C-alpha positions as CSV (number, residue, x, y, z in Angstrom):
1,M,-7.9,-24.1,14.6
2,G,-7.5,-24.6,18.4
3,T,-6.4,-21.8,20.8
4,P,-6.7,-18.3,19.4
5,L,-3.4,-16.8,18.3
6,A,-2.3,-13.7,20.3
7,L,0.2,-11.3,18.6
8,P,2.7,-9.4,20.8
9,E,1.3,-6.1,19.4
10,G,-1.7,-5.0,17.4
11,S,-1.9,-4.3,13.7
12,M,-3.7,-1.9,11.5
13,G,-3.8,-3.1,7.9
14,R,-4.6,-6.2,6.0
15,I,-2.4,-9.3,6.0
16,A,-0.3,-11.1,3.3
17,A,0.1,-14.9,2.9
18,D,3.0,-16.8,1.3
19,L,3.0,-20.5,0.4
20,T,6.6,-21.8,0.0
21,E,8.5,-25.1,0.0
22,D,9.2,-24.4,3.7
23,G,5.5,-24.0,4.6
24,E,2.8,-21.4,4.6
25,F,3.3,-18.1,6.3
26,I,1.3,-15.0,7.1
27,Y,2.9,-11.6,7.4
28,I,1.3,-8.9,9.6
29,P,2.6,-5.3,10.1
30,G,2.3,-4.5,13.7
31,I,2.6,-1.2,15.6
32,E,6.5,-1.4,15.5
33,H,7.4,-4.8,14.1
34,V,6.5,-7.0,11.1
35,W,5.3,-10.4,12.4
36,R,5.5,-13.8,10.6
37,I,2.9,-16.4,11.5
38,R,3.6,-20.1,10.5
39,V,0.4,-21.9,9.5
40,E,0.3,-25.6,10.4
41,A,-2.4,-28.2,9.8
42,D,-4.1,-27.6,13.2
43,H,-2.6,-24.5,14.6
44,M,-0.7,-21.2,13.9
45,S,2.4,-19.9,15.8
46,V,4.3,-16.7,15.9
47,D,7.9,-17.0,14.5
48,D,9.9,-15.6,17.4
49,D,13.1,-15.6,15.3
50,W,11.7,-13.2,12.7
51,S,10.2,-9.9,13.8
52,P,12.0,-6.9,12.2
53,R,11.3,-3.5,13.6
54,Y,10.2,-1.0,10.9
55,R,9.4,2.0,13.1
56,T,9.2,3.2,16.7
57,A,6.0,4.2,18.4
58,S,7.5,7.6,19.3
59,G,9.1,8.2,15.9
60,E,8.2,10.3,12.9
61,Q,6.6,7.5,10.8
62,G,3.1,6.2,10.9
63,L,2.0,2.5,10.9
64,S,2.3,0.4,7.8
65,W,-0.5,-1.1,5.7
66,D,-0.3,-4.6,4.3
67,G,2.5,-5.7,2.0
68,C,3.2,-7.1,-1.4
69,I,5.2,-10.4,-1.4
70,S,7.5,-10.6,-4.4
71,G,11.1,-11.3,-5.2
72,G,12.0,-12.7,-1.8
73,A,10.8,-9.7,0.0
74,L,7.8,-8.1,1.7
75,W,7.2,-4.6,0.2
76,L,5.5,-2.1,2.5
77,M,4.6,1.6,2.7
78,D,4.4,3.1,6.2
79,N,2.5,6.3,7.2
80,G,-0.9,4.5,6.9
81,D,-2.8,5.4,10.1
82,I,-3.8,8.8,8.7
83,D,-6.3,11.1,10.5
84,S,-9.4,9.5,8.9
85,L,-8.4,6.0,10.0
86,R,-7.6,7.2,13.5
87,A,-11.0,8.7,13.6
88,I,-12.7,5.4,12.4
89,Y,-10.7,3.2,14.8
90,G,-11.3,5.7,17.6
91,E,-15.0,5.4,17.4
92,H,-16.5,2.2,18.9
93,P,-17.9,0.2,17.3
94,N,-15.3,1.2,14.7
95,G,-16.6,4.0,12.5
96,R,-20.2,4.0,13.7
97,F,-20.6,7.8,14.1
98,T,-23.9,9.1,15.3
99,G,-23.4,12.5,13.6
100,H,-21.2,14.3,11.1
101,C,-17.5,13.7,11.4
102,D,-15.1,16.2,9.7
103,K,-12.0,13.9,10.0
104,L,-12.8,11.3,7.4
105,S,-11.0,12.8,4.4
106,W,-7.7,11.0,3.4
107,R,-6.4,14.4,2.3
108,R,-6.1,15.8,5.9
109,T,-2.7,16.8,7.1
110,A,-0.7,13.8,8.5
111,P,-0.3,13.4,12.2
112,W,3.5,13.0,11.8
113,R,6.5,14.7,10.1
114,G,8.0,11.7,8.3
115,R,8.3,11.5,4.5
116,Q,6.4,8.7,2.8
117,R,8.7,5.6,2.7
118,L,8.8,2.4,0.8
119,L,10.2,-0.5,2.8
120,K,11.8,-3.7,1.5
121,V,11.8,-6.4,4.2
122,T,13.9,-9.4,3.2
123,L,12.0,-12.7,3.9
124,D,15.1,-14.7,4.8
125,S,17.0,-12.4,7.1
126,G,14.4,-9.8,8.1
127,G,16.7,-7.0,7.0
128,I,15.0,-3.7,6.0
129,E,15.9,-1.3,3.3
130,A,14.0,2.0,3.0
131,A,13.5,4.5,0.2
132,A,11.9,7.9,0.5
133,P,11.3,9.1,-3.1
134,F,9.3,12.2,-2.2
135,D,10.5,15.5,-0.7
136,D,7.5,16.6,1.3
137,E,7.1,15.8,5.0
138,G,4.0,14.4,6.4
139,G,3.3,11.8,3.8
140,G,0.4,9.3,4.0
141,I,-1.2,6.4,2.2
142,I,-4.2,4.0,2.5
143,A,-2.9,1.2,0.2
144,P,0.1,-1.2,-0.3
145,P,2.8,-0.7,-3.0
146,V,3.3,-3.1,-5.9
147,H,6.5,-4.8,-6.9
148,V,6.9,-6.0,-10.5
149,P,9.6,-8.6,-10.6
150,E,9.6,-8.9,-14.4
151,L,10.7,-5.2,-14.6
152,E,12.6,-5.0,-11.3
153,M,10.5,-2.0,-10.3
154,C,8.4,-1.2,-7.2
155,I,5.7,1.5,-7.4
156,A,5.0,3.7,-4.4
157,W,3.1,7.0,-3.9
158,D,2.2,9.7,-1.4
159,S,-1.6,10.2,-1.3
160,I,-1.6,13.3,1.0
161,N,1.0,15.4,-0.7
162,G,0.8,13.8,-4.2
163,G,3.5,11.9,-6.1
164,L,3.9,8.6,-7.8
165,A,7.3,7.0,-8.1
166,G,9.0,4.0,-9.6
167,I,11.8,2.6,-7.5
168,A,14.4,0.3,-9.3
169,T,15.0,-2.9,-7.3
170,G,17.5,-4.7,-9.4
171,G,20.7,-3.1,-8.0
172,A,22.5,-3.2,-4.6
173,T,20.2,-0.5,-3.2
174,L,16.8,0.9,-3.9
175,E,17.0,3.8,-6.4
176,T,14.3,6.2,-7.6
177,A,14.0,5.7,-11.3
178,W,11.2,8.2,-12.0
179,R,8.6,10.5,-10.3
180,I,5.4,11.9,-11.8
181,D,2.8,14.3,-10.6
182,A,-0.2,12.2,-9.6
183,R,-2.2,11.7,-6.4
184,P,-3.1,8.0,-6.1
185,S,-5.0,6.4,-3.3
186,M,-6.1,3.0,-4.7
187,Q,-4.3,-0.4,-5.1
188,P,-3.1,-0.5,-8.7
189,V,-3.4,-3.2,-11.3
190,V,-0.3,-4.3,-13.3
191,F,-0.3,-5.8,-16.8
192,P,3.2,-7.4,-16.9
193,E,3.0,-8.4,-20.5
194,S,2.7,-4.8,-21.7
195,G,4.6,-3.3,-18.8
196,E,1.7,-1.0,-17.9
197,L,0.2,0.0,-14.5
198,V,-3.3,1.4,-13.9
199,I,-4.0,3.5,-10.8
200,N,-6.2,6.4,-9.9
201,D,-5.1,10.1,-9.9
202,F,-7.4,12.4,-7.8
203,R,-7.6,15.8,-9.5
204,N,-9.6,18.6,-7.9
205,G,-12.7,16.6,-7.2
206,D,-12.4,14.4,-10.3
207,D,-11.0,10.9,-9.7
208,Q,-9.3,9.8,-12.8
209,L,-7.5,6.6,-13.9
210,I,-4.1,6.8,-15.5
211,V,-2.1,4.2,-17.5
212,V,1.6,4.4,-16.7
213,D,4.6,2.8,-18.4
214,I,6.2,1.0,-15.5
215,S,9.8,1.3,-16.9
216,S,9.7,5.0,-17.8
217,G,6.9,6.6,-15.7
218,E,5.3,8.0,-18.9
219,I,1.6,8.5,-18.6
220,L,0.1,6.8,-21.6
221,S,-3.6,7.5,-21.1
222,R,-6.0,9.3,-18.8
223,V,-9.7,9.1,-18.3
224,S,-12.3,10.5,-15.8
225,T,-14.2,7.9,-13.8
226,G,-17.1,10.3,-13.1
227,S,-16.5,10.0,-9.4
228,H,-16.0,13.1,-7.2
229,V,-14.6,11.0,-4.4
230,G,-11.4,9.0,-4.4
231,N,-10.8,6.3,-1.8
232,G,-8.7,3.2,-1.1
233,M,-10.7,0.5,-2.9
234,F,-9.1,-2.1,-5.1
235,L,-9.1,-1.8,-8.9
236,T,-10.1,-5.0,-10.6
237,P,-8.9,-6.2,-14.1
238,G,-11.4,-7.5,-16.6
239,W,-10.8,-9.9,-19.5
240,D,-10.0,-7.5,-22.4
241,R,-7.6,-4.9,-21.1
242,D,-10.3,-3.3,-19.1
243,I,-10.6,-2.2,-15.5
244,Y,-13.5,-2.1,-13.0
245,Y,-13.4,0.9,-10.6
246,C,-15.4,1.3,-7.4
247,S,-15.5,4.4,-5.1
248,T,-17.9,5.6,-2.5
249,L,-20.0,7.3,-5.2
250,A,-19.4,5.5,-8.5
251,I,-18.8,2.2,-10.3
252,S,-17.2,2.4,-13.7
253,R,-15.7,0.1,-16.4
254,V,-12.8,1.6,-18.2
255,R,-11.5,-0.1,-21.4
256,W,-8.3,0.6,-23.3
257,R,-9.0,1.2,-27.0
């Protein structure tokens, strides 16, 4: 690929790629800005004309994780560099602890005051619109949101304090359509044909999966995975309305009957 690409600032989460008529782009949430990288046949370059600022280093919000590209926007949640991740990145090589570390739980109190936010970053203009659907300060997450264009709804959550919300995206502004009592930590799976979403709900040492009606927020089904630990792994869809689940302690297959 030629000379290594150097970003103006570091990043924390994963990246998202978008292949369009105008070319191929990679979006990277940095410490304060979201960066767009143009991918060419033999090199990559930073788009200096597109670098919206989503937070300030001295502000009350944490760093963002990776985003979901959908409907002409990049959808992000901030407050991602929670205590456990700070501990992992602060140990070099990253996370290679020689003894017990008591800072690795994603349920620890957040190192900031900011409420958990959903961010809509418009791909054309770089404009940012924010929604904060939860009341509690000190929110935190370890996964990206999901936007469902078929239903004009984006799903966000607060892992530290608890709460799952559907934010309506079809109007002039982002509006909270529903909120439910759940404590997710994993990337969800969407079944757009049925309008259902599957995500975990950590309940007192029992990591459960719930099926949620995306339009109404109604919990349609719930099942225990058998895991006593919840984490930020991906859920994976099967071929017959089933889900594969993996945590630190358990692997499960859950099927809708």
